[in-house]
TORVOSE-126653 format. One line per field, with one value per residue (C-alpha): residue in three letters; z, x, y; chain. Coordinates in steps of 0.2 Angstrom, whole numbers, plus 2048, in hexadecimal, padded with zeros to 3 digits. Each point is the difference from the previous one (the first is absolute). Example, Ala and Ser with C-alpha at 12.3 -4.5 7.8 and 13.67 -1.06 7.14 Angstrom:
<nodes>
r	[ALA,SER];
pz	[827,7FD];
px	[83E,806];
py	[7EA,811];
c	[A,A];
</nodes>
This chain:
<nodes>
r	[UNK,UNK,UNK,UNK,UNK,UNK,UNK,UNK,UNK,UNK,UNK,UNK,UNK,UNK,UNK,UNK,UNK,UNK,UNK,UNK,UNK,UNK,UNK,UNK,UNK,UNK,UNK,UNK,UNK,UNK,UNK,UNK,UNK,UNK,UNK,UNK,UNK,UNK,UNK,UNK,UNK,UNK,UNK,UNK,UNK,UNK,UNK,UNK,UNK,UNK,UNK,UNK,UNK,UNK,UNK,UNK,UNK,UNK,UNK,UNK,UNK,UNK,UNK,UNK,UNK,UNK,UNK,UNK,UNK,UNK,UNK,UNK,UNK,UNK,UNK,UNK,UNK,UNK,UNK,UNK,UNK,UNK,UNK,UNK,UNK,UNK,UNK,UNK,UNK,UNK,UNK,UNK,UNK,UNK,UNK,UNK,UNK,UNK,UNK,UNK,UNK,UNK,UNK,UNK,UNK,UNK,UNK,UNK,UNK,UNK,UNK,UNK,UNK,UNK,UNK,UNK,UNK,UNK,UNK,UNK,UNK,UNK,UNK,UNK,UNK,UNK,UNK,UNK,UNK,UNK,UNK,UNK,UNK,UNK,UNK,UNK,UNK,UNK,UNK,UNK,UNK,UNK,UNK,UNK,UNK,UNK,UNK,UNK,UNK,UNK,UNK,UNK,UNK,UNK,UNK,UNK,UNK,UNK,UNK,UNK,UNK,UNK,UNK,UNK,UNK,UNK,UNK,UNK,UNK,UNK,UNK,UNK,UNK,UNK,UNK,UNK,UNK,UNK,UNK,UNK,UNK,UNK,UNK,UNK,UNK,UNK,UNK,UNK,UNK,UNK,UNK,UNK,UNK,UNK,UNK,UNK,UNK,UNK,UNK,UNK,UNK,UNK,UNK,UNK,UNK,UNK,UNK,UNK,UNK,UNK,UNK,UNK,UNK,UNK,UNK,UNK,UNK,UNK,UNK,UNK,UNK,UNK,UNK,UNK,UNK,UNK,UNK,UNK,UNK,UNK,UNK,UNK,UNK,UNK,UNK,UNK,UNK,UNK,UNK,UNK,UNK,UNK,UNK,UNK,UNK,UNK,UNK,UNK,UNK,UNK,UNK,UNK,UNK,UNK,UNK,UNK,UNK,UNK,UNK,UNK,UNK,UNK,UNK,UNK,UNK,UNK,UNK,UNK,UNK,UNK,UNK,UNK,UNK,UNK,UNK,UNK,UNK,UNK,UNK,UNK,UNK,UNK,UNK,UNK,UNK,UNK,UNK,UNK,UNK,UNK,UNK,UNK,UNK,UNK,UNK,UNK,UNK,UNK,UNK,UNK,UNK,UNK,UNK,UNK,UNK,UNK,UNK,UNK,UNK,UNK,UNK,UNK,UNK,UNK,UNK,UNK,UNK,UNK,UNK,UNK,UNK,UNK,UNK,UNK,UNK,UNK,UNK,UNK,UNK,UNK,UNK,UNK,UNK,UNK,UNK,UNK];
pz	[ACC,80D,812,807,810,811,804,7F0,804,811,7FA,7F3,80D,80B,7F1,7FD,813,7FE,7F0,809,80E,7F5,7F4,80E,802,811,803,80A,80F,7FE,7FD,7F2,7F6,7FE,7EF,801,811,804,810,805,7FD,809,80F,800,7FF,80E,80B,7FE,806,7EE,802,7F8,7EF,80B,808,7EE,7F9,80D,7FF,7F6,7F2,80A,80E,7F5,7F7,810,807,7F1,7F5,7F1,7F4,802,7F1,807,811,7F7,7F7,811,808,7F1,7FF,812,7FF,7F1,808,810,7F5,80A,7F8,804,80C,805,810,806,7FE,80B,80D,801,801,80F,809,805,809,812,80E,80F,810,808,812,7FF,7F8,7FC,7F6,7F7,7FB,7F9,7F6,7F9,80C,804,7F7,7EF,7F8,7EE,804,808,810,804,811,802,80E,80C,80D,80E,7F5,802,7EF,807,80E,7F2,7F7,80F,803,7EE,801,810,7F9,7EF,809,80B,7F1,7F6,80B,7F3,7F9,800,802,7F8,809,7F7,80D,7FA,810,80D,806,801,812,804,812,7F8,7F6,811,809,7F1,7FE,813,7FF,7F1,809,7F4,804,7FE,7FB,7F1,7FA,801,7F6,7F2,7FE,7F5,804,7F5,804,7F1,801,7F0,7F2,7F5,80E,803,7EE,7FF,810,7F7,7F1,80C,807,7F0,805,811,7F7,7F1,806,813,7FE,80D,800,801,803,806,7FB,80A,7FB,80F,7FA,7ED,7FD,80E,7F6,7F0,80A,808,7F0,7F3,806,7F6,7F1,7F4,806,801,7EF,804,811,7F9,7F3,80D,80B,7F1,7FC,812,801,7F0,808,80F,7F5,7F6,80F,808,7F0,7FB,811,807,80F,809,7FF,80E,7FF,80C,7F9,808,7FD,7FD,805,7F2,805,7F3,809,80B,804,804,802,7F8,800,7F0,7FC,7FA,7EE,7F7,7F2,7FE,811,7FF,7F0,804,811,7FF,811,808,812,80A,812,80E,812,808,811,810,7F7,7F2,7ED,7F1,7EF,7F1,7F0,7F3,7F0,7FC,7F0,808,812,803,80A,813,811,80D,812,809,80F,802,80F,806,7F8,7EF,7F5,808,800,80C];
px	[A52,7F6,803,7F1,7F8,806,7EE,800,810,7FB,7F0,809,80D,7F1,7F8,811,801,7EF,805,810,7F6,7F3,80D,808,7F0,7FC,7EE,807,7F7,7EE,805,80C,7F0,7FD,805,811,803,811,808,806,7EF,7F7,80B,7FC,7ED,801,80B,7F2,7F2,7FA,805,7F0,7F7,7F1,80A,806,7EE,7F9,80F,801,80D,807,804,809,80A,806,805,808,805,7F8,7F5,7EE,7FC,80A,7F7,7EF,804,805,7F0,7F5,809,7FD,7EE,7FD,809,7F5,7F1,7FB,7F0,7ED,7FA,7EF,7F8,800,813,801,7F5,80B,80F,7F8,7FE,812,7FC,803,7F9,80B,7F6,801,7FB,7EE,7F2,7F6,80F,803,7EE,801,80F,7F7,808,811,80E,802,810,803,7F9,804,7F7,801,7FB,7FF,7FB,806,80E,7FA,7F3,809,809,811,7F8,7F6,811,808,7F1,7FF,813,7FE,7F0,808,80E,7F3,7F6,80F,80E,80E,7FA,80A,7FA,809,7FE,805,801,800,7FB,809,7EF,806,801,806,7F9,7EE,804,805,7F0,7F5,809,7FF,7ED,7FF,809,80F,812,805,812,7FA,7F5,80D,80C,7F4,7FD,80C,800,809,800,7FD,808,7F9,7F4,80E,806,7EE,7FD,811,7FB,7EF,80A,80C,7F2,801,812,7FA,7F4,80A,812,7FE,7F1,7F5,7EE,7FA,7ED,7FE,808,7FD,804,7FD,7FD,7FF,800,80A,810,7F7,7F6,810,80B,7F4,7FA,7F4,7F5,80F,806,7EF,802,811,7FA,7F1,80B,80C,7F2,7F8,810,802,7EE,802,810,7F5,7F2,80B,808,7EF,7FA,80F,804,7EE,804,7F6,806,7FA,804,7FB,7FC,800,7F1,7FE,7F2,7F6,7FB,7F2,7F6,7F3,7F5,806,812,80D,80E,807,80E,810,805,7F0,7FA,810,800,7ED,800,80F,7F9,7F5,7F8,7FF,7FC,7FC,805,7FA,7FE,7F0,7F8,809,810,7F9,805,7F4,805,7F6,801,803,804,800,7FE,7F3,7FC,7F2,803,7FE,808,808,804,80E,80C,812,809,810,7FB,7FE,7F0,7F2,7ED,7F6];
py	[5AC,80A,7FB,7F8,806,7F9,7FA,7F6,7F8,7FB,7F8,7F6,7FA,7FB,7F6,7F8,7FB,7F8,7F6,7F9,7FA,7F7,7FA,7F6,7F6,807,806,80F,808,805,812,7FB,7FB,813,807,809,7FA,7F7,7FB,811,809,7F1,803,813,7FC,7F3,80C,80D,7F4,7FB,7EE,7F8,802,806,80E,806,7FF,80C,80C,810,803,80F,7F4,7F4,80D,808,7EF,7F8,80E,7F9,80A,803,7F6,7F1,802,800,7F0,7F8,805,7FB,7EF,7FC,805,7F5,7F1,802,802,810,804,7FF,7F3,7FB,806,7EE,800,80F,7F9,7F0,80B,80A,7F0,802,811,800,80B,807,803,810,7FA,807,7F6,80F,808,7F0,7FF,812,7FA,7F1,7F3,809,809,7F9,7FA,806,811,811,805,812,807,813,80B,80E,7FD,7F4,7F7,7EF,7FE,7FB,7F6,7F6,7FD,7F9,7F4,7FB,7FB,7F5,7F8,7FC,7F6,7F8,7FA,7FB,7F9,802,811,810,812,80E,811,810,80D,812,809,7F6,7F8,7EE,7FB,7EE,802,801,7F0,7F7,806,7FA,7F0,7FB,804,7F5,7F2,800,801,812,7FC,7F5,80E,80E,7F4,7FF,812,809,813,80D,813,80B,811,808,7FC,7F8,7F5,7FB,7FB,7F7,7F6,7FB,7F9,7F7,7F5,7F6,7FB,7FA,7F4,7FA,801,7FC,7F5,808,7FD,812,801,812,810,810,812,80C,80D,800,813,808,802,805,80D,807,801,806,811,80C,7FE,800,7F0,7F7,7F7,7F9,7FA,7F7,7F8,7FA,7F9,7F8,7F6,7FB,7FA,7F6,7F8,7FB,7FA,7F5,7F9,7FB,7F8,7F6,7FA,7FE,80B,80D,812,80B,813,80E,811,812,80C,812,80C,808,812,801,7F2,807,7F1,7EE,7FA,80C,7F4,7F8,7F4,806,7FA,803,7F5,7F8,7F7,7FE,7F7,7F5,7FA,7F1,803,811,802,810,7FF,80C,800,7FA,801,7F9,7FC,7F7,802,800,7FA,805,7F7,80E,7F5,7EE,7F6,7F4,805,80D,810,7FE,802,7F5,805,7F8,803,804,7FB,7F8,7F0,809,800,7F7,7FF,80B];
c	[A,A,A,A,A,A,A,A,A,A,A,A,A,A,A,A,A,A,A,A,A,A,A,A,A,A,A,A,A,A,A,A,A,A,A,A,A,A,A,A,A,A,A,A,A,A,A,A,A,A,A,A,A,A,A,A,A,A,A,A,A,A,A,A,A,A,A,A,A,A,A,A,A,A,A,A,A,A,A,A,A,A,A,A,A,A,A,A,A,A,A,A,A,A,A,A,A,A,A,A,A,A,A,A,A,A,A,A,A,A,A,A,A,A,A,A,A,A,A,A,A,A,A,A,A,A,A,A,A,A,A,A,A,A,A,A,A,A,A,A,A,A,A,A,A,A,A,A,A,A,A,A,A,A,A,A,A,A,A,A,A,A,A,A,A,A,A,A,A,A,A,A,A,A,A,A,A,A,A,A,A,A,A,A,A,A,A,A,A,A,A,A,A,A,A,A,A,A,A,A,A,A,A,A,A,A,A,A,A,A,A,A,A,A,A,A,A,A,A,A,A,A,A,A,A,A,A,A,A,A,A,A,A,A,A,A,A,A,A,A,A,A,A,A,A,A,A,A,A,A,A,A,A,A,A,A,A,A,A,A,A,A,A,A,A,A,A,A,A,A,A,A,A,A,A,A,A,A,A,A,A,A,A,A,A,A,A,A,A,A,A,A,A,A,A,A,A,A,A,A,A,A,A,A,A,A,A,A,A,A,A,A,A,A,A,A,A,A,A,A,A,A,A,A,A,A,A,A,A,A,A,A,A,A,A,A];
</nodes>
């Protein structure tokens, strides 16, 4: 008798586990409803952040294979079952409109900038701000963090710092100007310093643990800056494809995080100068089309006159192109 492959034996063992659980009359956990999933595999899925049918339904076979060790066929069956169970198919525009009633807007501190963004920085979306150094990208991040906690008293902000730009002193200044207790605001901001691109991607994945395992109500995730490590680690045209693929995976993690948890993701981005541009602004955002397509809103920030900053709406699903001028001072972002 030919020896069966190890993967087949593992799959049969998992099926056996599932049958034992069901034969005992217990309903089992939500994950154990999946075909071929027993207690052991369910535990692996939950430890990796896939603790609901929805999280499995929106995953890829490769992610489940890497996490649990099952075959690709078994992973596809799990995903398909979860999608069928949740009836993830077409819905009417009316249903989408009703779902969007739950979208919230985080104020920036400037009514002009909020109006440009359609009322504020939207939850369930990624907002990208790019511009040259000193354009106000990081300062806007600090203001958004304080304003988020001012709007939602029990909310938490996650700040993934890749360039050592987070300054608690700025948070204190802005909080005092807003009339909020600085210590309370600082306690509700979770900061992590990312030392390379892999660490940055891991931290983005760990945000899910803060929400599900620690029960924190995260309303805003800030990545400042998005492309600094990728730009430093992938040098030359020969590494461009690998870099873009990695950035693409990172952006999709952030996108899924925003949509599944109804939170706002704000990322800052660096720029480069295009030497072939002779007229107009020669600066262009790093990350190319990958970052551009993944970002829901794209803002281009630049210095204005007399200490002002100008935000230009580059791309938005619903808002027209336009500009907003605002001030940056000790109190953070404010109207002129």
